[in-house]
C-alpha positions in Angstrom: -0.9 13.0 15.3 1.4 13.4 18.0 5.2 11.6 17.6 4.1 9.5 20.6 1.3 7.7 18.6 3.5 7.5 15.4 6.2 5.7 17.3 4.1 3.4 19.1 2.7 2.6 15.5 6.5 2.1 14.1 7.0 -0.4 17.0 5.6 -3.1 15.2 6.3 -2.0 11.5 9.1 -2.4 9.4 10.4 0.8 8.1 12.5 1.0 4.8 13.6 3.6 2.7 13.3 3.2 -1.2 14.2 5.6 -4.0 12.3 6.2 -7.3 11.9 3.1 -9.3 13.2 0.9 -6.5 11.0 -2.1 -4.9 9.6 -4.1 -2.2 8.5 -7.9 -2.2 6.3 -9.1 0.4 6.4 -12.8 0.2 4.7 -15.4 2.0 4.9 -19.1 1.7 2.3 -20.6 -0.5 1.4 -17.2 -1.9 2.2 -15.0 -4.8 4.5 -12.2 -4.4 3.2 -8.6 -3.7 5.8 -6.1 -5.7 5.5 -2.4 -4.4 7.6 0.1 -6.8 8.0 3.5 -6.1 6.9 5.2 -9.3 7.5 9.1 -8.5 8.3 11.1 -5.2 7.4 14.8 -6.6 8.6 18.1 -5.1 6.3 17.7 -1.8 7.5 14.3 -1.0 4.1 13.3 -2.2 5.0 9.4 -3.5 3.3 7.6 -6.0 3.3 3.7 -5.5 2.5 0.6 -7.8 1.1 -2.2 -6.4 1.4 -5.7 -8.4 -0.5 -8.6 -6.9 -3.1 -11.4 -7.8 -6.3 -9.9 -8.9 -7.5 -11.5 -5.6 -5.8 -9.6 -3.3 -8.0 -6.1 -2.0 -5.5 -3.3 -1.9 -7.2 0.1 0.0 -6.2 3.2 1.2 -6.2 2.9 5.0 -9.0 5.5 5.0 -11.0 3.7 3.2 -11.3 0.5 5.7 -14.1 2.2 7.4 -16.4 1.5 4.7 -18.3 -1.9 4.1 -16.4 -4.9 2.6 -19.5 -5.4 0.3 -18.3 -1.9 -1.9 -14.7 -2.8 -1.7 -13.4 -4.7 -5.2 -10.5 -6.6 -6.1 -7.0 -4.6 -7.2 -8.1 -5.8 -10.7 -11.4 -4.3 -10.8 -10.9 -0.9 -8.9 -12.5 2.1 -10.4 -11.4 5.5 -10.8 -14.7 6.5 -8.6 -13.4 4.1 -6.0 -10.1 5.5 -5.7 
């Protein structure tokens, strides 16, 4: 991906820095909070995150968004095969 495309994406994106065990809370009036926690950062800078959300919230990796909505399971029902 070119730098131009990355910068275009970030134009409408809030970019935050977090260290291990630090969190980000997504809050919307009338909804339960969604908490995103940096669980681990390995020596290759691969980041493992944890997401706490209501079971009604669907959480997907971006590469899975092209699949049929019928095959998506709420966060509480995701299996190892889905991931």
